Backbone as a printed PyTorch tensor [residue, N CA C, xyz], in Angstrom:
tensor([[[-13.6790,  -1.3660,  -4.9430],
         [-12.5740,  -1.0070,  -6.0910],
         [-12.7690,   0.1230,  -6.9160]],

        [[-12.0230,   1.1040,  -6.8910],
         [-12.1250,   2.4400,  -7.7760],
         [-12.2450,   2.0280,  -9.2130]],

        [[-12.9320,   2.7500, -10.0540],
         [-13.0440,   2.3410, -11.4380],
         [-11.7450,   2.6100, -12.2670]],

        [[-11.1720,   1.5260, -13.0930],
         [ -9.8430,   2.1200, -13.4760],
         [ -9.9420,   1.1760, -14.7050]],

        [[ -9.8140,   1.6470, -15.9740],
         [ -9.7410,   0.3850, -17.2320],
         [ -8.3740,   0.1040, -17.0250]],

        [[ -8.2140,  -1.2550, -17.3910],
         [ -6.8920,  -1.9410, -17.2050],
         [ -6.3200,  -1.5410, -18.6540]],

        [[ -5.1660,  -0.9760, -18.5480],
         [ -4.3110,  -0.6580, -19.6280],
         [ -3.3060,  -1.8470, -19.9530]],

        [[ -2.9070,  -2.5420, -18.7650],
         [ -2.1800,  -3.4450, -19.1790],
         [ -2.0770,  -4.5930, -18.0550]],

        [[ -1.5510,  -6.0190, -18.4070],
         [ -1.5470,  -6.8710, -17.5280],
         [ -0.3880,  -7.7400, -17.7160]],

        [[  0.2260,  -8.0760, -16.5390],
         [  1.3730,  -8.9120, -16.5920],
         [  1.2330, -10.0090, -15.6060]],

        [[  1.7840, -11.2270, -16.0600],
         [  1.6250, -12.1820, -15.5050],
         [  3.0110, -12.7830, -15.2820]],

        [[  3.1020, -12.7970, -13.7230],
         [  4.8380, -12.9700, -13.2890],
         [  4.7310, -14.3040, -12.4490]],

        [[  3.7340, -14.9510, -12.4910],
         [  3.6520, -16.2930, -11.8780],
         [  4.6880, -17.3320, -12.1880]],

        [[  5.4980, -17.7220, -11.2590],
         [  6.6110, -18.6530, -11.5140],
         [  7.8180, -17.8270, -11.2430]],

        [[  7.6660, -16.5140, -11.3090],
         [  8.7940, -15.6420, -11.3560],
         [  9.0760, -15.3350,  -9.9590]],

        [[ 10.1480, -15.5340,  -9.1720],
         [ 10.3010, -14.8540,  -7.4140],
         [ 10.6470, -13.6580,  -7.5520]],

        [[ 10.4050, -13.3090,  -6.4780],
         [ 10.7040, -11.8510,  -5.8430],
         [ 12.3320, -11.9860,  -5.6810]],

        [[ 13.0060, -11.0280,  -6.0950],
         [ 12.8560,  -9.7650,  -6.4860],
         [ 12.4310,  -9.4350,  -7.9210]],

        [[ 12.8230, -10.4050,  -8.6040],
         [ 12.7850, -10.3010,  -9.9110],
         [ 11.2450,  -9.7770, -10.3350]],

        [[ 10.1960, -10.4880,  -9.8240],
         [  8.7610, -10.0870, -10.0100],
         [  8.3540,  -8.9580,  -9.9930]],

        [[  8.9860,  -8.2560,  -8.4350],
         [  8.9640,  -6.9020,  -8.3220],
         [  9.5080,  -5.7980,  -9.2490]],

        [[ 10.6530,  -6.2160,  -9.5860],
         [ 11.4590,  -5.3570, -10.7380],
         [ 10.7670,  -5.2900, -11.7750]],

        [[ 10.0660,  -6.4460, -12.5020],
         [  9.2750,  -6.3590, -13.6210],
         [  8.2200,  -5.6210, -13.3950]],

        [[  7.4580,  -5.5900, -12.2980],
         [  6.1480,  -4.9180, -11.9580],
         [  6.4400,  -3.5610, -11.6650]],

        [[  7.4270,  -3.1370, -11.1740],
         [  8.0990,  -1.7040, -11.0220],
         [  8.4650,  -1.0570, -12.3040]],

        [[  9.2160,  -1.7760, -12.9830],
         [  9.5760,  -1.2880, -14.5940],
         [  8.3710,  -1.1190, -15.5500]],

        [[  7.2280,  -1.7930, -15.2150],
         [  6.2990,  -1.7270, -16.1500],
         [  5.2960,  -0.4700, -15.8040]],

        [[  5.2320,  -0.3750, -14.7430],
         [  4.6100,   0.4930, -13.8440],
         [  5.2800,   2.1890, -14.3380]],

        [[  6.7150,   1.9670, -14.3250],
         [  7.3380,   3.2000, -14.5590],
         [  7.2710,   3.6520, -16.0970]],

        [[  7.0090,   2.6540, -17.0300],
         [  6.9680,   2.6830, -18.2440],
         [  5.4380,   3.4360, -18.6030]],

        [[  4.5150,   3.1880, -17.6720],
         [  3.0790,   3.4400, -18.2890],
         [  2.8680,   4.9860, -17.9600]],

        [[  1.8840,   5.5670, -18.7020],
         [  1.4470,   6.9110, -18.3510],
         [  0.5500,   7.3190, -16.9240]],

        [[  1.0570,   8.6000, -16.3700],
         [  0.0480,   8.5870, -15.3340],
         [ -1.2610,   8.8160, -15.5190]],

        [[ -1.9430,   7.6460, -14.5380],
         [ -3.4840,   7.3300, -14.5660],
         [ -3.7200,   6.2490, -15.1970]],

        [[ -2.5550,   5.6900, -15.5830],
         [ -2.8960,   4.1380, -16.4290],
         [ -3.0830,   3.0390, -15.3050]],

        [[ -3.6060,   2.0630, -15.5400],
         [ -3.6950,   1.0250, -14.6610],
         [ -3.1300,  -0.4140, -15.2040]],

        [[ -2.6040,  -1.2190, -14.2970],
         [ -1.7680,  -2.1850, -14.6070],
         [ -2.4680,  -3.3370, -13.7230]],

        [[ -2.6550,  -4.7780, -14.1530],
         [ -3.0570,  -5.5650, -13.3570],
         [ -2.0880,  -6.7510, -13.2400]],

        [[ -1.4330,  -6.9770, -12.2270],
         [ -0.1710,  -7.7620, -11.9970],
         [ -0.8790,  -8.9840, -11.1330]],

        [[ -0.5310, -10.4750, -11.9270],
         [ -0.6120, -11.4680, -11.3860],
         [  0.4330, -12.3440, -10.9310]],

        [[  0.4970, -12.6110,  -9.7950],
         [  1.6420, -13.5610,  -9.3860],
         [  1.4320, -14.6860,  -8.2030]],

        [[  2.4050, -15.5210,  -8.3030],
         [  1.9860, -16.6640,  -7.6620],
         [  3.1440, -16.6250,  -6.2970]],

        [[  4.1120, -15.7640,  -6.2970],
         [  5.1180, -15.5380,  -5.4020],
         [  4.4010, -14.7740,  -3.8730]],

        [[  4.3530, -15.2010,  -3.0790],
         [  3.6330, -14.7720,  -1.7620],
         [  4.5220, -13.6610,  -1.2900]],

        [[  5.5690, -13.3970,  -1.6510],
         [  6.6150, -12.5980,  -0.9840],
         [  6.3210, -11.1160,  -1.7820]],

        [[  5.5700, -11.1070,  -2.9390],
         [  5.7050,  -9.7790,  -3.5210],
         [  4.0670,  -9.3010,  -2.9580]],

        [[  3.4650,  -9.9490,  -2.3190],
         [  2.3810,  -9.1970,  -1.9300],
         [  2.8470,  -8.4580,  -0.5620]],

        [[  3.9550,  -8.5460,   0.1570],
         [  4.2980,  -7.6060,   1.1890],
         [  5.1880,  -6.9050,   0.9310]],

        [[  6.0370,  -7.0850,  -0.2740],
         [  7.0750,  -5.8620,  -0.7530],
         [  6.2430,  -4.8790,  -1.6190]],

        [[  5.4600,  -5.3600,  -2.6360],
         [  4.6120,  -4.6320,  -3.6720],
         [  4.1950,  -3.2200,  -2.9770]],

        [[  3.3250,  -3.2510,  -1.7810],
         [  2.5680,  -2.1600,  -1.3300],
         [  3.7290,  -1.0270,  -0.8530]],

        [[  4.8230,  -1.5150,  -0.4880],
         [  5.8360,  -0.7810,   0.0090],
         [  6.5190,   0.1830,  -1.1620]],

        [[  6.7350,  -0.4350,  -2.1780],
         [  7.5370,  -0.0880,  -3.2720],
         [  6.4160,   0.8580,  -3.8990]],

        [[  4.9030,   0.5810,  -4.0580],
         [  4.0860,   1.5690,  -4.6450],
         [  4.0470,   2.3730,  -3.9400]],

        [[  4.0970,   2.5870,  -2.5440],
         [  3.6960,   4.0960,  -1.6050],
         [  4.8990,   4.7570,  -1.9820]],

        [[  6.2860,   4.4580,  -1.9210],
         [  7.6340,   4.9250,  -2.2300],
         [  7.6280,   5.6030,  -3.4430]],

        [[  6.9190,   4.9020,  -4.7510],
         [  6.7820,   5.2490,  -5.8340],
         [  5.6510,   6.3180,  -6.3010]],

        [[  5.1100,   6.2650,  -5.4900],
         [  3.4930,   6.9180,  -5.7250],
         [  2.3400,   6.4750,  -6.5660]],

        [[  2.7020,   5.0170,  -6.5810],
         [  1.6670,   4.3830,  -7.3640],
         [  0.5190,   3.9320,  -6.2720]],

        [[ -0.8890,   3.6570,  -6.7320],
         [ -1.9200,   3.3580,  -5.9230],
         [ -2.2640,   2.0430,  -6.2060]],

        [[ -2.5190,   1.4540,  -5.0560],
         [ -2.9580,   0.0060,  -5.5430],
         [ -4.6550,   0.1610,  -5.1470]],

        [[ -5.2750,  -0.2450,  -6.0870],
         [ -6.8160,  -0.1040,  -6.0900],
         [ -7.4680,  -1.3680,  -5.6490]],

        [[ -6.8010,  -2.4280,  -5.8890],
         [ -7.3460,  -3.7380,  -5.5370],
         [ -6.3350,  -4.8640,  -5.4690]],

        [[ -6.5700,  -5.6810,  -4.4450],
         [ -5.9000,  -6.6250,  -4.0540],
         [ -6.5000,  -7.9030,  -3.7420]],

        [[ -6.1860,  -9.0300,  -4.5860],
         [ -7.0940, -10.3270,  -4.3820],
         [ -6.0190, -11.5360,  -4.2490]],

        [[ -6.3790, -12.6210,  -3.4410],
         [ -5.8110, -13.5720,  -3.4050],
         [ -6.6860, -14.9970,  -3.3050]],

        [[ -6.2660, -15.6850,  -4.4080],
         [ -7.2170, -17.0940,  -4.5140],
         [ -6.2970, -18.0610,  -5.0830]],

        [[ -6.4100, -19.3080,  -4.2870],
         [ -5.7370, -20.4470,  -4.6780],
         [ -4.4280, -20.3020,  -4.6160]],

        [[ -3.5890, -19.4590,  -4.0720],
         [ -2.2980, -19.1680,  -4.1780],
         [ -1.8170, -17.9990,  -4.7780]],

        [[ -2.6130, -17.6420,  -5.5840],
         [ -2.2770, -16.5160,  -6.7270],
         [ -2.5840, -15.3390,  -6.2770]],

        [[ -2.2180, -14.1480,  -6.4410],
         [ -2.2870, -12.8080,  -5.7720],
         [ -2.3010, -12.0120,  -6.9690]],

        [[ -3.3770, -11.1230,  -7.0190],
         [ -3.4010, -10.0300,  -8.2270],
         [ -3.8130,  -8.7470,  -7.4050]],

        [[ -3.0120,  -7.8630,  -8.0910],
         [ -3.0890,  -6.4030,  -8.1540],
         [ -3.5790,  -5.5210,  -9.1420]],

        [[ -4.6310,  -4.5420,  -8.8180],
         [ -4.5160,  -3.5290,  -9.9620],
         [ -4.2100,  -2.1180,  -9.3180]],

        [[ -3.2140,  -1.6900,  -9.8800],
         [ -2.3290,  -0.6990,  -9.5410],
         [ -2.6040,   0.4740, -10.4360]],

        [[ -2.5870,   1.8700, -10.1310],
         [ -2.8400,   2.8940, -10.9550],
         [ -1.4780,   3.6910, -10.6820]],

        [[ -0.8450,   4.1670, -12.0630],
         [  0.4100,   4.7950, -12.1490],
         [  0.0600,   6.3490, -11.5210]]])
């Protein structure tokens, strides 16, 4: 993982896609360039949709972890 101080954490477990994806995207857009966001989610579909949104928006996924049905991402704006 690239070193990045986590500036903000959002937990969207229990919120399904697309709402969880919208929350994550809006949070990233509200952050300053270079800041990092940790997203914790339980909806498996976000792990397929979020990378495409990040690529399109110019965000960088630094880390993805999946454990016990919970997926977490660290994304740099």
